[in-house]
C-alpha positions as CSV (number, residue, x, y, z in Angstrom):
1,M,-0.3,1.7,-18.8
2,D,-1.0,2.8,-15.2
3,I,-3.1,5.8,-14.3
4,L,-0.5,8.5,-13.2
5,F,-0.4,11.5,-14.7
6,K,2.6,14.1,-14.8
7,N,2.6,17.3,-16.2
8,D,5.1,20.8,-15.0
9,D,2.6,21.3,-12.1
10,F,1.4,18.0,-10.3
11,V,1.2,14.8,-10.3
12,F,-2.3,13.0,-10.1
13,S,-2.1,8.8,-9.1
14,Y,-5.3,6.4,-8.8
15,R,-3.6,3.7,-6.5
16,V,-4.7,0.8,-4.6
17,G,-3.3,-1.2,-1.7
18,G,-3.6,-4.1,0.4
19,I,-3.6,-5.0,4.0
20,L,-2.6,-8.3,5.0
21,I,-2.8,-9.0,8.9
22,R,-2.1,-12.3,10.2
23,N,-1.5,-13.7,13.5
24,G,-1.3,-10.3,14.8
25,K,0.9,-8.9,12.0
26,I,0.9,-6.8,9.2
27,L,2.9,-7.2,6.1
28,L,4.3,-3.5,5.1
29,Q,6.7,-2.7,2.5
30,R,9.9,-0.4,3.1
31,P,12.4,0.9,0.5
32,K,15.9,1.1,2.0
33,N,15.8,4.0,4.4
34,D,12.4,4.9,4.3
35,D,9.2,4.6,6.2
36,Y,6.6,1.9,6.2
37,S,3.4,1.6,3.6
38,I,0.7,-0.5,2.3
39,I,1.5,-2.9,-0.2
40,G,0.0,-2.1,-3.5
41,G,0.7,0.2,-6.8
42,H,-1.0,1.9,-9.5
43,V,-4.4,0.8,-11.1
44,S,-3.9,0.2,-14.9
45,A,-6.0,1.3,-17.8
46,M,-9.0,-0.5,-17.9
47,E,-8.1,-2.6,-14.9
48,T,-10.4,-3.0,-11.9
49,S,-9.0,-2.1,-8.5
50,I,-9.1,-5.6,-7.2
51,E,-7.3,-6.9,-10.4
52,T,-4.7,-4.5,-9.7
53,L,-4.1,-5.4,-6.2
54,K,-3.8,-9.2,-7.3
55,R,-1.3,-8.3,-10.1
56,E,0.6,-6.2,-7.5
57,F,1.4,-9.1,-4.8
58,E,1.9,-11.5,-7.6
59,E,4.5,-9.2,-9.2
60,E,6.0,-8.0,-6.2
61,L,5.6,-11.0,-3.8
62,H,5.2,-13.9,-5.9
63,T,2.2,-14.7,-4.2
64,K,-1.6,-15.1,-4.7
65,I,-4.0,-13.1,-2.6
66,E,-7.8,-13.0,-2.2
67,V,-9.4,-9.7,-1.9
68,D,-11.9,-9.2,1.3
69,N,-13.3,-5.6,1.5
70,L,-12.6,-2.1,0.7
71,L,-11.6,-0.4,3.8
72,A,-10.8,3.0,3.3
73,I,-10.5,5.3,0.6
74,G,-7.7,8.0,0.9
75,E,-7.1,11.4,-0.4
76,I,-3.7,11.5,-0.2
77,Y,-1.3,15.4,-0.9
78,F,2.4,14.6,-0.8
79,P,5.1,16.0,-2.4
80,W,6.3,13.8,-5.3
81,G,10.0,14.7,-6.2
82,K,9.8,19.1,-6.4
83,R,5.6,18.4,-7.9
84,P,2.9,18.0,-5.7
85,C,0.8,14.7,-5.7
86,H,-3.2,14.4,-5.3
87,Q,-3.8,10.6,-4.8
88,I,-6.6,8.5,-4.6
89,C,-5.9,5.2,-3.0
90,L,-8.4,2.4,-2.4
91,Y,-7.5,0.4,0.5
92,Y,-8.6,-3.3,0.8
93,N,-8.0,-5.9,3.5
94,V,-6.6,-9.2,2.0
95,H,-5.6,-12.6,2.7
96,L,-2.8,-15.2,1.2
97,V,-4.1,-18.0,-0.9
98,N,-0.9,-19.9,0.0
99,Y,1.5,-19.7,2.2
100,D,4.2,-19.5,0.0
101,I,6.5,-16.3,1.5
102,P,7.9,-16.0,5.1
103,L,5.7,-15.8,7.5
104,D,7.8,-13.9,9.9
105,G,10.5,-11.5,9.8
106,V,11.7,-9.3,6.8
107,F,12.1,-10.7,3.2
108,H,13.6,-8.8,0.0
109,G,12.0,-8.1,-3.1
110,Y,11.7,-4.7,-5.3
111,D,9.2,-2.7,-7.6
112,G,9.6,-0.5,-10.6
113,L,8.5,3.0,-10.9
114,D,9.5,5.5,-13.5
115,D,12.0,2.8,-15.3
116,K,13.7,3.0,-12.1
117,R,14.3,-0.4,-9.7
118,I,13.2,0.3,-6.0
119,D,14.5,-2.5,-3.7
120,L,11.8,-3.0,-1.1
121,D,11.8,-4.5,2.6
122,F,8.7,-6.9,3.5
123,C,8.6,-6.6,6.6
124,W,6.0,-8.3,9.5
125,V,5.2,-5.6,11.9
126,P,2.8,-6.4,15.4
127,L,-0.2,-4.3,15.2
128,E,0.8,-3.0,18.3
129,D,3.9,-1.1,16.8
130,L,1.6,0.5,15.1
131,K,0.2,2.1,17.9
132,N,3.8,3.0,19.1
133,D,6.9,3.7,17.5
134,V,6.5,2.5,13.9
135,K,5.9,4.7,11.2
136,V,3.1,3.7,8.3
137,Y,2.3,6.1,5.2
138,P,-0.5,7.5,5.4
139,Q,-0.7,7.6,9.3
140,E,-4.4,8.4,9.0
141,L,-4.9,5.0,8.0
142,V,-3.5,3.5,11.0
143,P,-6.7,3.8,13.2
144,Y,-8.9,1.8,10.9
145,I,-6.3,-0.8,10.6
146,L,-6.1,-1.2,14.4
147,E,-9.9,-1.1,15.3
148,P,-11.7,-1.5,11.9
149,K,-15.2,0.3,11.1
150,K,-17.9,-2.0,10.1
151,E,-18.6,0.7,7.5
152,I,-15.8,2.1,4.6
153,V,-14.1,5.1,5.8
154,H,-13.1,8.0,3.7
155,F,-9.8,10.0,5.2
156,V,-7.7,12.9,3.9
157,S,-4.1,12.9,4.5
158,K,-1.9,16.2,3.8
159,Q,1.9,16.0,3.6
160,I,2.1,19.1,1.7
């Protein structure tokens, strides 16, 4: 059971994301005709954030990762349909255990949310492109991906 609470007035979401960088490129996900985002998912009840991240990479990409360190904590506010969503997201640096996914280009997968299938493109994007023309959600995280800090950072992202 995901830690995802919805009522008539708002949505609360507890999510985790994995930042996977290899050879100067970051692996991002993108639903068809949408912006890029960090790969991850909702934490399940009684599951640690690290367990969630490993599970999400196995479910969505059919690959195993190891979690390195916590990079950032985000408080994110955005529209969820017609309701506002308040999301807490932990972002970790991760690395591949095996090299059993394509290590360049684009490959396809899917995720499920609210009993709906969401087709995803997984894309290796040059880090340099994050500075200019590639929009990654949440934008406030991008500077910490490009120039990681020694300490865990906290950011707020308000799209509403």
